[in-house]
Wavefront OBJ file of the C-alpha trace (Angstrom):
o trace
v 0.785 -135.434 -127.446
v -1.654 -137.571 -129.863
v -5.180 -136.180 -130.496
v -8.072 -138.531 -130.520
v -11.261 -138.289 -132.097
v -14.363 -140.056 -131.890
v -16.862 -140.374 -134.845
v -20.372 -141.974 -134.094
v -22.011 -143.771 -137.068
v -18.475 -144.709 -138.051
v -19.749 -147.703 -139.925
v -21.858 -145.547 -142.013
v -20.795 -143.824 -145.449
v -19.473 -140.235 -144.550
v -18.324 -141.765 -141.245
v -16.254 -144.186 -143.187
v -14.787 -141.508 -145.658
v -14.085 -139.089 -141.926
v -12.345 -141.598 -140.536
v -9.964 -141.835 -143.395
v -9.483 -138.110 -143.419
v -8.737 -138.148 -139.439
v -6.200 -140.621 -139.865
v -4.803 -138.592 -142.700
v -4.514 -135.786 -140.268
v -2.696 -137.995 -137.409
v -5.798 -138.559 -135.265
v -5.974 -141.550 -132.758
v -9.524 -142.546 -133.734
v -12.076 -144.538 -132.523
v -15.118 -145.172 -134.749
v -18.590 -146.594 -133.112
v -21.246 -148.131 -135.172
v -23.821 -150.937 -134.988
v -21.572 -152.129 -137.736
v -18.962 -152.504 -139.884
v -18.914 -150.705 -142.987
v -19.957 -153.360 -145.354
v -17.822 -151.628 -148.242
v -14.362 -151.269 -146.564
v -12.266 -151.869 -144.283
v -11.939 -149.520 -140.818
v -9.150 -147.068 -141.037
v -10.000 -146.586 -136.654
v -7.189 -147.467 -134.522
v -10.173 -148.889 -132.332
v -13.298 -149.709 -133.647
v -16.560 -150.559 -130.934
v -19.159 -152.354 -132.383
v -22.493 -151.396 -129.903
v -26.033 -148.982 -129.707
v -25.341 -145.724 -128.996
v -29.155 -145.651 -127.801
v -27.582 -147.969 -124.632
v -26.466 -144.956 -122.175
v -24.463 -147.745 -120.454
v -22.204 -148.626 -123.391
v -22.286 -144.772 -125.163
v -20.558 -143.628 -121.762
v -18.017 -146.173 -122.196
v -17.407 -144.972 -125.723
v -16.022 -142.100 -123.829
v -13.135 -142.961 -121.363
v -10.938 -140.873 -122.059
v -10.298 -137.353 -122.808
v -11.321 -136.929 -126.435
v -10.783 -133.736 -128.700
v -13.019 -133.734 -131.538
v -16.330 -135.765 -131.223
v -18.428 -136.279 -134.779
v -21.915 -137.506 -134.072
v -23.033 -138.494 -137.248
v -25.263 -141.717 -135.955
v -28.535 -142.081 -136.793
v -31.824 -143.770 -138.239
v -32.040 -142.581 -141.682
v -32.077 -143.505 -145.164
v -33.261 -141.963 -148.572
v -36.721 -141.042 -150.021
v -38.186 -144.643 -149.700
v -37.106 -144.620 -146.185
v -37.657 -141.419 -144.777
v -40.704 -140.178 -146.412
v -43.224 -142.983 -146.932
v -43.818 -142.738 -142.809
v -43.706 -146.520 -142.250
v -40.576 -145.707 -140.165
v -40.986 -142.632 -138.554
v -41.322 -143.573 -134.468
v -38.411 -145.539 -135.040
v -36.296 -142.901 -136.798
v -37.429 -140.154 -134.124
v -36.371 -142.461 -131.018
v -33.763 -144.235 -132.356
v -31.571 -140.713 -133.317
v -33.231 -138.224 -130.280
v -32.011 -141.121 -127.938
v -28.768 -141.286 -129.637
v -28.044 -137.431 -128.972
v -29.191 -137.370 -126.114
v -26.984 -140.290 -124.546
v -23.606 -138.756 -126.548
v -24.213 -134.975 -125.328
v -24.576 -136.579 -121.830
v -21.652 -138.860 -122.273
v -19.598 -135.770 -123.543
v -20.784 -133.638 -121.093
v -19.468 -136.179 -117.638
v -16.135 -136.680 -119.988
v -15.436 -132.988 -120.105
v -15.267 -133.791 -124.294
v -13.739 -131.236 -126.437
v -15.661 -130.242 -129.610
v -18.372 -131.911 -130.423
v -20.083 -132.249 -133.963
v -23.796 -132.758 -134.467
v -24.924 -133.763 -138.720
v -28.456 -131.983 -139.201
v -29.760 -132.114 -142.238
v -31.378 -129.633 -145.235
v -34.736 -131.742 -144.047
v -35.265 -129.192 -141.481
v -36.015 -126.448 -143.657
v -39.864 -125.172 -144.165
v -42.017 -127.364 -146.833
v -43.642 -123.831 -147.529
v -40.200 -122.411 -148.329
v -39.705 -125.680 -151.132
v -42.770 -125.442 -153.148
v -41.133 -123.629 -156.356
v -38.692 -126.481 -157.752
v -37.123 -123.135 -159.361
v -36.318 -121.344 -156.641
v -36.033 -122.606 -152.792
v -35.587 -120.764 -149.947
v -32.778 -122.854 -147.909
v -30.768 -120.108 -145.878
v -30.299 -121.062 -142.523
v -32.133 -118.162 -141.003
v -35.721 -119.474 -142.924
v -35.399 -122.619 -140.463
v -38.455 -120.984 -138.605
v -41.369 -120.890 -138.523
v -40.843 -124.048 -138.537
v -42.580 -126.803 -140.734
v -40.122 -129.436 -142.135
v -41.589 -132.166 -144.749
v -41.256 -135.212 -142.575
v -40.862 -136.267 -138.876
v -37.048 -137.231 -139.456
v -36.905 -133.044 -140.321
v -38.198 -132.400 -136.838
v -36.388 -134.796 -134.543
v -32.954 -133.292 -136.758
v -34.570 -129.868 -135.373
v -35.366 -130.787 -131.888
v -31.468 -132.247 -132.140
v -29.943 -128.740 -133.146
v -31.706 -127.601 -130.089
v -30.409 -129.953 -127.588
v -26.769 -129.300 -129.067
v -27.367 -125.335 -128.484
v -28.942 -126.095 -125.250
v -26.016 -127.759 -124.365
v -23.767 -125.236 -125.564
v -25.700 -122.283 -123.314
v -26.067 -124.438 -120.468
v -22.963 -126.006 -120.190
v -20.534 -123.856 -121.786
v -19.599 -127.194 -124.170
v -18.072 -126.736 -127.621
v -21.185 -128.118 -129.967
v -21.117 -127.249 -133.845
v -24.016 -128.110 -135.756
v -24.165 -127.988 -140.037
v -26.960 -129.027 -142.316
v -25.835 -131.706 -144.462
v -27.921 -131.406 -148.201
v -27.561 -134.861 -150.270
v -24.148 -136.161 -149.588
v -23.211 -139.131 -152.275
v -19.952 -140.764 -153.002
v -18.349 -144.376 -153.290
v -18.580 -146.488 -150.741
v -22.121 -145.568 -149.411
v -25.655 -147.982 -149.605
v -26.686 -148.082 -153.370
v -29.755 -150.296 -152.898
v -32.069 -152.124 -150.300
v -34.678 -148.529 -149.639
v -31.975 -146.386 -147.999
v -30.179 -145.471 -150.330
v -29.950 -141.461 -151.653
v -30.834 -140.593 -155.065
v -27.741 -140.293 -156.904
v -26.630 -144.120 -155.775
v -30.393 -145.425 -156.640
v -29.845 -143.753 -160.075
v -26.766 -144.534 -160.474
v -27.886 -148.304 -159.583
v -30.311 -147.587 -161.867
v -28.372 -146.744 -164.852
v -25.908 -149.515 -164.561
v -28.639 -152.037 -164.493
v -30.493 -150.597 -167.738
v -29.566 -151.884 -170.627
v -28.321 -149.269 -173.795
v -32.299 -148.208 -174.573
v -33.523 -149.521 -171.835
v -36.307 -147.863 -169.021
v -35.122 -145.864 -165.738
v -37.942 -145.423 -163.262
v -37.616 -142.213 -161.482
v -40.491 -141.226 -158.605
v -42.408 -138.496 -159.842
v -42.440 -136.162 -162.979
v -38.666 -135.778 -162.334
v -38.963 -132.121 -162.354
v -38.207 -131.935 -158.315
v -34.957 -130.134 -157.685
v -31.651 -131.068 -155.697
v -28.510 -130.153 -154.962
v -25.736 -132.498 -154.081
v -22.439 -132.925 -152.660
v -19.510 -135.200 -152.848
v -17.909 -136.638 -150.267
v -14.611 -134.894 -150.062
v -16.346 -131.705 -149.797
v -18.471 -132.873 -146.811
v -15.292 -134.142 -144.923
v -13.514 -130.847 -146.038
v -16.375 -128.718 -144.952
v -17.290 -130.470 -141.280
v -13.551 -130.294 -139.882
v -13.532 -126.642 -141.115
v -16.874 -125.727 -138.973
v -15.514 -127.868 -136.112
v -12.375 -126.225 -135.924
v -13.830 -122.347 -136.924
v -15.023 -120.331 -134.016
v -18.588 -120.589 -135.120
v -21.193 -122.654 -133.967
v -23.582 -122.347 -137.032
v -25.816 -123.778 -137.987
v -24.361 -123.849 -141.164
v -25.266 -125.677 -144.458
v -23.021 -127.944 -145.950
v -24.032 -128.475 -149.651
v -23.537 -127.638 -153.131
v -25.713 -124.431 -154.733
v -25.530 -126.465 -158.078
v -29.230 -127.685 -158.639
v -30.673 -130.359 -161.138
v -33.783 -131.722 -161.722
v -33.833 -135.374 -161.081
v -34.801 -136.071 -164.786
v -30.960 -134.212 -165.056
v -29.383 -136.139 -162.859
v -30.309 -139.090 -165.055
v -29.513 -137.578 -168.259
v -25.710 -136.710 -166.684
v -25.156 -140.197 -165.200
v -26.424 -141.967 -168.311
v -24.024 -140.175 -170.324
v -21.434 -140.991 -168.137
v -21.988 -144.491 -168.747
v -22.669 -143.737 -172.122
v -26.319 -145.164 -172.515
v -29.202 -143.736 -173.436
v -31.725 -144.466 -171.388
v -35.439 -143.730 -171.244
v -37.200 -142.195 -168.132
v -40.201 -144.062 -167.118
v -41.990 -141.534 -164.527
v -44.049 -143.759 -161.420
v -45.686 -142.704 -158.010
v -43.126 -142.741 -155.132
v -42.348 -140.884 -152.363
v -40.688 -137.614 -153.092
v -40.305 -134.642 -150.492
v -40.174 -131.060 -151.099
v -40.296 -129.889 -154.898
v -37.195 -127.472 -154.868
v -34.413 -128.300 -152.559
v -30.746 -126.234 -152.918
v -28.209 -125.254 -150.783
v -27.704 -121.511 -149.618
v -24.080 -120.799 -149.465
v -23.912 -117.373 -148.446
v -23.282 -117.796 -144.172
v -20.525 -120.238 -145.048
v -18.811 -118.199 -147.193
v -19.168 -115.401 -144.681
v -18.216 -117.034 -141.901
v -15.872 -120.005 -142.443
v -14.471 -118.085 -146.064
v -15.491 -121.839 -147.966
v -17.261 -123.430 -150.171
v -17.824 -126.651 -151.984
v -15.847 -126.325 -155.833
v -16.384 -129.737 -156.823
v -19.056 -129.995 -159.925
v -21.736 -132.758 -159.838
v -19.988 -134.034 -162.802
v -17.033 -134.767 -161.507
v -18.203 -136.599 -158.150
v -20.847 -138.238 -160.410
v -17.858 -140.045 -162.071
v -16.260 -142.303 -159.817
v -19.733 -142.822 -157.647
v -20.558 -144.088 -161.184
v -17.708 -146.206 -161.632
v -17.950 -148.079 -158.174
v -21.610 -148.320 -157.859
v -21.054 -149.864 -161.118
v -18.830 -152.541 -160.105
v -21.049 -153.282 -157.530
v -24.087 -154.192 -159.789
v -21.582 -156.175 -161.556
v -20.544 -158.099 -158.992
v -24.302 -158.695 -157.449
v -25.308 -160.286 -161.124
v -22.257 -161.731 -161.474
v -22.869 -165.752 -162.508
v -21.752 -167.967 -159.336
v -20.074 -170.492 -159.989
v -21.103 -174.283 -159.652
v -19.649 -175.901 -156.262
l 1 2 3 4 5 6 7 8 9 10 11 12 13 14 15 16 17 18 19 20 21 22 23 24 25 26 27 28 29 30 31 32 33 34 35 36 37 38 39 40 41 42 43 44 45 46 47 48 49 50 51 52 53 54 55 56 57 58 59 60 61 62 63 64 65 66 67 68 69 70 71 72 73 74 75 76 77 78 79 80 81 82 83 84 85 86 87 88 89 90 91 92 93 94 95 96 97 98 99 100 101 102 103 104 105 106 107 108 109 110 111 112 113 114 115 116 117 118 119 120 121 122 123 124 125 126 127 128 129 130 131 132 133 134 135 136 137 138 139 140 141 142 143 144 145 146 147 148 149 150 151 152 153 154 155 156 157 158 159 160 161 162 163 164 165 166 167 168 169 170 171 172 173 174 175 176 177 178 179 180 181 182 183 184 185 186 187 188 189 190 191 192 193 194 195 196 197 198 199 200 201 202 203 204 205 206 207 208 209 210 211 212 213 214 215 216 217 218 219 220 221 222 223 224 225 226 227 228 229 230 231 232 233 234 235 236 237 238 239 240 241 242 243 244 245 246 247 248 249 250 251 252 253 254 255 256 257 258 259 260 261 262 263 264 265 266 267 268 269 270 271 272 273 274 275 276 277 278 279 280 281 282 283 284 285 286 287 288 289 290 291 292 293 294 295 296 297 298 299 300 301 302 303 304 305 306 307 308 309 310 311 312 313 314 315 316 317 318 319 320 321 322 323 324 325 326 327 328
């Protein structure tokens, strides 16, 4: 019998890559989102355009027995969207409503295994003040003090998924993603993550030109290539461990260092111009001890090896965006 998977948020960056992987594994896949992916055609067998905040629509998505559900749908973006405070009400309301609806629909349909993508943004700000030594082990999440309302909503939703596991015996699994990047993701407009934003800025800069960086550039992060993210996600869902668990890289880098890697890939010398802008916490890095222990797995791909195809793709988008239009 053909296995069935539903990917909520299939029009997004991670969702699009996940659909492709599931099809390679032989699943019949239904994708759900407000929109199609703007950079690549979907490979889903059935792609449903609709709003998961609508309970009636959400229940209609689960019209059959489903073996695997991947709940990636959320109102989110990069630092320029999440950390300004201007979108907090929408972020919290939209994402919480989606999760309440998806879990209710899965419960009513007796869905199989259900994955929820949480975020490293749930970790307490007080443990991430030292950029050289952030504390992001799974057990450090409490006492809770996320640095954004986005993080608070993610933490609430984690607890929601585990409550459904305890009370209704549902097979829910939770991972905390750490800065996933790669080709075919948002690269402009304000919702892009740091790797895509830096790739775009370097691609737009002339050799010897300036690249603007929010803050002093000494804030630290780790970034995980999309293929590794998909490996960790499917491994967790098919394991006996519900999480929560970090899915991220332990290769920590400063934002200045990220610019250096991308500019070297591009073959450009750039001048870093530090400006005021939203930054989030001073330091964040995945702690992979638990995922190694529970799943016998951890990502292996280096940051640079993931940035090379990512930069090539973003550079192509920049060139297309600025290509002179032909006269009518």
